[in-house]
N, C-alpha and C positions, 0 to 999 in steps of 0.2 A: 431843261438845259438843252441848248441847241448844239449843233455840231461845232467842233473847234479844230483848228489846224495843228494844235499841240506843238507850237514853236518850230514848225517846219520852215527852214530858211533856205532859199535858193542862192547859191554862190555864183558869182558872175566871173567870166573871163577865162580864157585858155590858160593864162599864167597861173591862176589859182589851182586849176585842175592839174597842171603839171607839178606844182608844188606838192599837192596832196599825194601824187603818185610816187614822189621821191622820198618824202619824209613821213614819219609816224607809223604806228602799227597798222598793218593792212590785212584785211580779211580777203581770202581768195574770192575770185569772181563766182557769182551765182548765175547760172543760165536759166532762162525761162522758156520762151517759145522758139528758141533757135535764133538765128540771125535776122529773121524776118520780123520778130516781135520786139517787145520791150524787154531789155535785159539789164542786169546789174554788172557793170564793169569792175568796179572796185568798191570796197567799203572799209571803214575803220571806226574805232570807238575809243574814247578815253574819258576818265572821270574829271569833270571841271566844275568847281564850286558846288559840289555835292550832287551834281546831275551827270547822267551818262550821255555824253554827246556822241552822236553817230553821224558820220559823213559818208555819203554814197554818191557814186557816179552812175547815172541812169542814161541808157542809150535806146533810141528807137531805130531798129534795123530795117523797118519797112516804110511804107508810105505814111504821110501825115495822119496823125490820129491822137485821140485822148489817151495818154499813157499814165499808168499808176504804179506805185510801189508801196511797200509797207515794211515797218521795222518791228521786230519782236525781241523783247528782253526777257531772259530766263534766269531763274534762281539756280542755286547749286543742285537742286533736285530735278531740274528740267521743267519746272512749272513756269508758265508764261505769267510774268508779273505785270508787264505794261506793253502796249502796242501803240503805234502811230502810223498814219499813212497819208498820202497825198496824190494828186494827179494834176496834169495840165496838158495842153495841146502840144505835141511834139512835131516838129517838121521832120521830113525824111532824113535819116542818118544824124539827127540832132543828138548831142550829148549835154546833159545838165548835171550840175553838182548840187546836192542838198545837205543841210544840217538838220538834225533832229535831236532835241533834248528830252530825255526820259527822266521824269522826276524821281523814280525809285532808286536812282543812283547806284550806290555801292552794293545794294542788294542784288544787282544784276551781275551774273557771272558769265553769261554767254549772250551774244547778240547775233541775230539773223536778219538779213535784208533780202526781201523777195519781191519779184515783179508781180503785178496784178495781171491775171489772165484776161482773155477776151470777155466782155460783158455778155450776160445772157438776157433772157426776157424779164427776169425779176432781180431785185436787189439780193445780195448775198453777203454773209459775214465772212471776211477773209481771215481775221484773227481776233482774239480777245485776250485780256489779261486782267488780273486783280491782285491787289496788295493792300495791307492795312497800314494806315498812317493817321496819327492823331485821333484815334478812336473811331475812325470810319473806314469802310472798305471802299477803296477807289477802284472803279471799273472802267477800263478803256476798251473800245472795239473799233476795228477798221471795217467799214462797209463800202462795197462797190455797188453802184446803181446799175440797173438794166440799161438798155439802149435808149430809152425815152426819159426825158426829164420829168420828175415828179417828186412828191413829198415821201420820204422814206424815214425809217427810224431804227432804233436799237432798243431791245428789252433786256433788262438784267434782273435776275431772280436770285435771292439769297436763301439758302436752305440750311436748316440746323442739322445736328448730328443724326437725327432720326429720319431725315429726308423731307421734313415738312417745310413748305415755303413760309418764311417769316417776314420777308420784305421784298417789295417789287418797286422798280422804278424804270423810267425810260427817257429817251431823248429823240428828237426828230429834227428834220430840216429839209429844205428843197435841194435836190441834187440834179445837176444836168446829166445828160445821157453819158453813161460809162464812168461818171465821176467817182473817185475814191476819196474818202475823208474819214475823220476820226470823231468818235463820240466819247465823252467822258461824263460819268455819273458817279454818285456816292450812295452807299447803303449805310444807314446809321446804326443798325443792330450788329455791330462788329463782334460783340461778345457772344452772340448766338450763332452767327453765320459760320458754317464750316466749308461749304462749297458754293460756287456761283456759276450759274448757267446764263449764257448770253446768246441772243438770236437777233437776226435782222428782221424787220417788220416792213412789209410791202403792201400797199393798199390794193388787194386783188378783188375785193368785194365792195359793192355799193351798199354798205350797211354799217351801223354802229356796232362795234365788236368789243367785248370784254377780253383783253389779251391775257391777263393773269392777275391773281390776287394772292396776298400773303397776310398772315396775322401773327401777332406775338403779344405776350403779356409784358407790360411795362408800368411799374409803379402801381400795380393793382388794376390797371385798366387794359382793355384789349385794343390794340392798335391794328387797324386793318388798312393795308395799302394795296394799290393796284394800278393798272394802266389800261386805258381804253383808246380806241381809234375811231374817229368820226367817219361818217359816210362821205362820199365824194363831194357833196354839197354842204357848205357851211351852215351851222345852226346851233341852237341851244341844246345841250346834252346834260342829263342829270344822272347821278348815281345814288341809289338807295341801298344802304347796308342794313341787313336785318339779322339780329343776333337772337338765337333761340336756345333753350336749355335741352337736356337730353331727352325730355318728354315731348319736344316739339313746340312748347309754349314760347311765343315771342316775348322776349324780355325788353328789348330796346331796339330803336330804329334811329339811324343817323343818315344824313343826306348831304350832297354837294351838287352844285350845278354851275354851268358857265357856257359861254359861247365858244365853239370850236370852229375853225376854218375847215375847208374841205380836206379830208384825209389826215387832219391833224391828230397827233398822238399826245395824250395828256395823262398826268398822274393824279391820283386822288388818295386822300388819307382820311380815315374816320376813327374817332375815339369812342369806344363803348364803355360806359361806366360800370356795366354789368360784369366786366372782367372775365374771369375763368368760368363763371356760371353760364356765359354765352358760348357753349361748346360747339354750336352749329352756326355757321355763317352763310348767308345767301346774299348775293349782290344782284340788283336789278338795274337795268339801264332805262332811262326815260327820255322823253323829248319829242315823241311823235304822236301823242294822243290828241285828239280833237276836242275832247271833253275832259274836265277835271276828274281825277281818280284818287282814291285812297288806296295806296299800295300796301301798307301794313300798319298795324298798331302794336306797340310794345307796352307791357305792363310789368313793373318790378317794384320792390320795396326798398327804399333807401332811408336808413335811419328811422325805421318803423313808420315811414310815410309812403303812400302810394304815388308812384311817378308814371305818367303815361306819355309815351312818345309816339308821334304819328307822322308817317311819310306820305306827303301829298304831291302829286304831279298835276300841274295845271294844264288846261287845254290850250287852244289856239287864240284865246281872248284874254287880255289882261283883266283881272277882276279880284274882288275881295272874297275870300273863302272863310266861312264861319263854322266853328265847332261848338255844338251845344252839348254840355255834359251834365248828367244827372247823377248825383252822388248818393251812396247808400252806406249805412253803418253795418256793424257786424250782424245785426238782427234783420237786415234787409229793409230797414226803415229809411225813407227818403230824407236826405239832408238838404234838398233843394237843387236847383239847376243854375248854371251860369254859362255864358257864351264867351268864346275867344275867337278873334278873327285876325287874318293877315292878308295883306295885298300881294298878289303874285302877278308878275308879268307873263306874257304868253310863253308857254312851255317851260316855265320855271318849276323847279323841284325844291321842296323845302321840308324841314322838320318842325313840327309844333311840339312843344313840351309843356305839360301841365303838371304842377306839383300840388298835391292835396294835403290837407292837414291830417293829423293822426286819427281823427274820428272816421275818416273815409276808408272803407274796406273794399268797395267795388263801385264801378261806374258804368253807365250806359252812354254811348256817344252817338250823335247824329251830325251829319255834315250837310252844308247848304252852299250853293253857289250864289253869285251876286243877285240873281233874279229870284232867289228864295226856293229854288228847286233842290230837293234832297239829292245828295251825291251818293251813289251806291259804292260798295266796296268790291274788291276783286271777287268774281264768281267762284263757287266751288267747282272744281274739275275732277274728273275721274279718269285714271289710266288703268287699263286692264292689259297685263303683259306688255306694257310699254306703249299701247295704243290708246290715244285719247278717245274717250267715249262721248257720244252725242245723244241727248235725250230730248223728247218733245217737251217734257216738263223738267226744268232745271233742278238739280239737287238743292236741298235746303238743310239748314242746321236747326235741330230741335233738341233741347235738353242735353246738349253736348254730343249728339249723334247726328251723322249725316244721313238724311233720308233720300232714297232714289226711287224712281218708278218701279213698281213691283215686277211687271212682266218683263221689262227690259233687262233688269239685273239677273233674274233667274235664268232667262234664256241665254244671256251672254256667258253664264257660268255652266251652260249645258245641263241645266236642271229643268224638270217639268214643273208646271205651275197650274194649280186649279183654284178657282174662286167660287165659294159657296155663298151666294147672295143671301140665302135665308139665315144662315148662321154667322154671316160676315167673317168667314174663316178662309185663310189662305193655306194651301197645302202644297209642298214642293218635295220632289224626290230626285235624288241623284245617286245612283248605285245603291249602296246600303244605307245612305243617309236620308232621313225624313225630317222635315220641318213643318210645324204648324204654328200659325200666327193668327191673332184675332184683332180686328180693327178696334182701336181705342184701348187695347189691353196691353199692359207691360208683362203679362205672363205668356210665355211661349213654350212649345214642347219640341225637344230635339231627341229623336230616337227613343221616345217614350219617357224622357225625363223632363221635369219642369225647369224652366230657366226664366230668370227675371231680366227684363230689358231695361236699358237706360231711357229709351224713348219708344212709345207705342206706335204702331202703324196708324196712319191717318190719311185723310183725303186732302189734297192740295190742288185747287182749281180743277176738280173733277178727276184727278189721277190718284190712284192708290199708291201711297209711298211707304216703303219699308226701311228699317234701319240697316244700312249697308254693311257695317262691320260685323254685326251679328250674322247676317245672311251669308256673307262670303266666308267667314270663319267656320260656320256650321257646315258648309259645303266643302271644306278642306282647303281653302285658299289662305294665303298670307295677306295681311292688310297693314299698310303703313300710312300715317297721316303726316303730311308736310304742311305745318301751319303757316310758314312764311309764304308759301306759294298757294295755299288753300287747295292742295292737291291730294287726292287719295290714290295710293298706288296699290293695285291688287295683282298678286302673282298666284296663278293656279299651279298646283302640284302635279 
């Protein structure tokens, strides 16, 4: 939804001004920047046809400039219910009279009319209000732009009683320099929302940004909403929502994509059938890759049938992407292979969903671009105490374990490492901890006790690779696996 002037009407003629000064309830004058700036001479308000009508006389006491003002309606507890604002160019010493209709009407017990101060370098929120009507939360905000014309916006986030963001929406529009205007948006989750936070959004970076996300359960499904802001140059932008369970397993993926103009702010909504099982949500922004990428795979069981969802980001060439899936039964026997394909325009992001029959218990997937080249998935990445690690040989997944180069991981954890070529044995010591591993064996020794590994150390392209979780944990570090980002987080104690 774009900016709106919220029924701001300018009244003409000195006679009308004199009339309003003589008759009707009058609010005392509100001073702003002194006689040199924009000030409010008089204001009044009354309930007309269910709406609160506010009349204000605005004066420019200095040289010609863009002048703005805003109106705030409060309830009996002093909470701002609704706001509206406007601006226009004022000549020196010019006085204008305006009418504002506030829809929250009789709920308003006090009205304040204020002048907008001088504009700064960035857009700012002058006031905001929210009230519930017809099952939705109506949110209004008055935003003043900086001194240069550009696209700016407003972000509204609804929080539940626990402080969790349950719904997000936004609005934007082009503002001239120092312009004041009103945004109005709606939040649908009125029964859940207890508080609303509003902020002004100004394009200060040349990058695609995720502004905020929120999620809520609705009819057994998880509804994820959010707002993004495009880079300064227009282009296609995509959003991939990945839902994982408490163990980090990706259950479901959903996507949306579209063309955004430069600095445009847009909303997105994704529905995850996994519902409350998807306790962890990650959101990825796409649209800048030169080659196609598989961002995430989700696997879940629906009505005793396997469902696979795949988030795909295309590169800079329109083409057909093909997915080849090989299905297996509960005993690991192949049930055959089939292919599914979809045509994607340049930088388009989409979701492929494959529903299998009840015989299928697991699948292996491969992806191909239009030329027949296989498309790789996101690489496995390692962070040690928040720092991204780089290895000559990339980490690999084997038997459910992440394997990393032997010497690099031991040394980064401040442990010694010795390699016995004759016995093909690795020995590492850190303080009182000692580890022994043998190439090709799932049996290891930690401080003299035998331990069974999920995956044995092995050679990958001439590099000795060891199981990361086992090594790091044995040396006293904490290890967490983020499956949606394919990231291993290691924290030393």
